[in-house]
N, C-alpha and C positions, 0 to 999 in steps of 0.2 A: 482529347483535351490538348491537341497540339497548339491551339491558339493561346494557351496559357504559358507556353515556353518561350523564353527569349532567344529563339534560334536566329541564325543569320537570315534565313528566309523570311521569318516573321518581321524582323527589324527592317528588312528591305521593303516589305509590303507596307509597313507602318510609315516609312519614309515617303513612299509614293502617295499615300493618302494625305499626309501632312502637307506635302508639296502642292497637291491639288487644291486642298482647302485654302492654303495660304495665297496661292496665285489667284484663285477665284475671289477671295476676300479683297485682294488688292484692286481688282477691277471693280468689284462691288462698292468699295469705298468711294470711288469717284462718283458713282451713281447716287450713293447716299448723301454726299456733299451737295448734290444738286436737287435733293429732296424727292428722289424717285421712290416709288413704292417698293420696287425690287432693288434692295440695297446690298450692304455688305453680307448680311447673314444669308440672304437668298442666293447670291452668287457663289458664296462659299459652299453652301449645301448642294447646289446644282453641280459644281465642279467635283465635290467629294462624291456625290452619288454617281456621276459619270465614271469616275475612277474605280469605284467599287464594282459597277456593272462590267467594266472592261476587264478587271482582274478576275471576276467570277466567270466571265465567258471563257477565259483560258483554262481555268481550273475545271469547269464543268465539261468542256470539250475534251480536255486531256483525260479526265477520269473515265468518260464513256468510251473513248477510243482504246484506252489501255485495258479495259475490262474484256474487250473482245467478244462482246455479246453477239450472238448470231442474229442476223437480220437488221443490225444497227449500222447505218451507213457511216462513212467518215464524217465527223462533225466539224463544222466550220467555227473556229473560235470568234469570228467576227459577227455571228448572227445576233447574239445578245446585245453586243455593243452597237450594232446597226440600229436597233430599236431605240437607243438613247436619242439619236438624231430626230426620230419621229416624235418621241415623247416631249422633247424640249420644244418642238414646234408648237405643240398645244399650250405649253406653259408660256412661251413667248407671246402667243396670240392674246393671252389674257392681260398683257400689259399694254396693248395697243388700244387707244381710245379715239373715237372719231366723233366730231361735233361739227355739223354743217360741212364746211370746206377745210376744217382743221383736223389734223391727225397727229396724235402725240403717242409716244412710247416706242417708236420704231427703233431708236438707238438702244433703248433698254432691252428690247426683244433681241436685237442683234448681239448685245453683250451676253445675254443668257445663252444664246446659241454658241457664242465663242468660248465662254468658260466651260461649257460642256466638252468642247473639243480639247481645251486645255486639260481638263480632268482626264479625258481619255488618253491624252499623250502622257500624262503622269502615270496613269494606270499601267502602261506598257513600258515605263521607265525611260521615256524620251524627254528627260528633263530639259535638255538644251532647246528642243522644239517648243516646249511649254513656256520656257522663260522668254524666248525671243518673241513668241506670239503675244505674251502678256505685255512685253515692252512696246511692241508695235501698237497694241490696242490702246495703251495709255498715251502713246504719241498722238494718235488720232483723237482720243477723247479730250486730252488736255491742250496740247500744242495746236493742233489743227483747228480745234474748236475756237481758240482765240483768234486765229487768222481768219476763220470763216466769218466772224462778226464784221469784218471790214471789207468783205467782198460784196460788190453791188449785185443784188439779186432781188427777185420778188419775194415778199414776205406776206404771210397770212395771219390775221389777227381777228379776235372776237371782241366787239365793243358793245357794252350794255349800258344804256342810259335810263335812269329812272327819275321821273320828275312829277311834281304835283300838277294836276289838271290834265287836259287832253288836247290842247290846241297848239302844241309846239312840235309836233312830229315832223312836219315838213321843214320847219326851220332848222331842226337838228340835222336832218338829212342834208340840207343845203350846206350847213357848216362843215359837215364831214366831207362832202364832195369838193368843197372849196379848198381843202388842204391837199388835193391831188390823189386822195385815196379812191379806189374803185370799190363800189358796193356790189358784192356778188350775190348777197341774199339779205333780206331783212324781215323782221316780224315785229308786230305790235301787240302788247297784252295790256288790258285795262283791269285795274283793281278798283271796282266800283265802291267797295266798302271803305277802302283807304283813301280813295280819291287820287290815285296816282296812275301813271302810265309808264310802261317799260318798253323801250325800243331796243332791239338787238340787231346788230349788223355783223355780217361776215365780210371782212375787208381784205383787199389785196393792195399792198404797198409796193408800187413799181420801182424797181431799180434803186433800192435803198441800201446804203452800207450798214446802217444800224437801225434797229427798230425805233429808237428815239427820234430819228431824223424826221419821221412823219407822226409818230405816236405822240410826242410832246406837243407839237402844234395843234393836233386834234383836241387833246385835253385842255390846252390853253384857250382855244377858241370857245369851247363849251363853257369853261369857267368864266370867261370874260363876257359872255353873251347876256348875262343877267337873268338866266333862266331859273325857275324855281326847282333846282336840282335836289334830288334826294340821295342818289348814289350813282357813281360811275365805275364800271368795271372794265379793265383793259386786260385782255388775256392773250399774251403772245403765245404762239404755237411752237416755241422752242422745245427741243427734245433733250 
């Protein structure tokens, strides 16, 4: 019943777990504010779990080594912790979504991988390393993210246009191409019962500083064309 005693060792371990959960939650909060499925709770739990596995690896390896069992080799305390990296890879893969040429969730998957490392650092008592890593992560997620918005680069978006009738497909395509966007892929779906047509485009916006530089003209052209529009969906592939 050693875990019920407020010993110095138990307090130290509790501090490591609290630090891991707090730092993981800090990074997760940024993801939560951007509406990602893996947010504050997920990142806190991943970091906490990584810290627990790291602590357990030292206790299990130490116990087996000290018992001096015959035929038991020298145990590596990093073996359990090493599996955390593999396990987080599967968890991160679940946050990545691909649609045509659009991929979302890469940054969130990277954050989960990073908070696992932060949790492992807290698990071995390297608070300085964990704190600096968290600070650098927030620097890239918050500050560099804002700077990245104004860097000229190609951007990829999904555009969906639903309208009544079936005769405006080519007109819509010409309007989109006229704004300078490159159509990478397109599809047309007819709703015969509802009498509507849905056209989907995978677009590349060349050398744009902001998504609105091309996105707003596209939406404005479609709105001003006098088409019998039902719905327009503009899906930026920001992460």
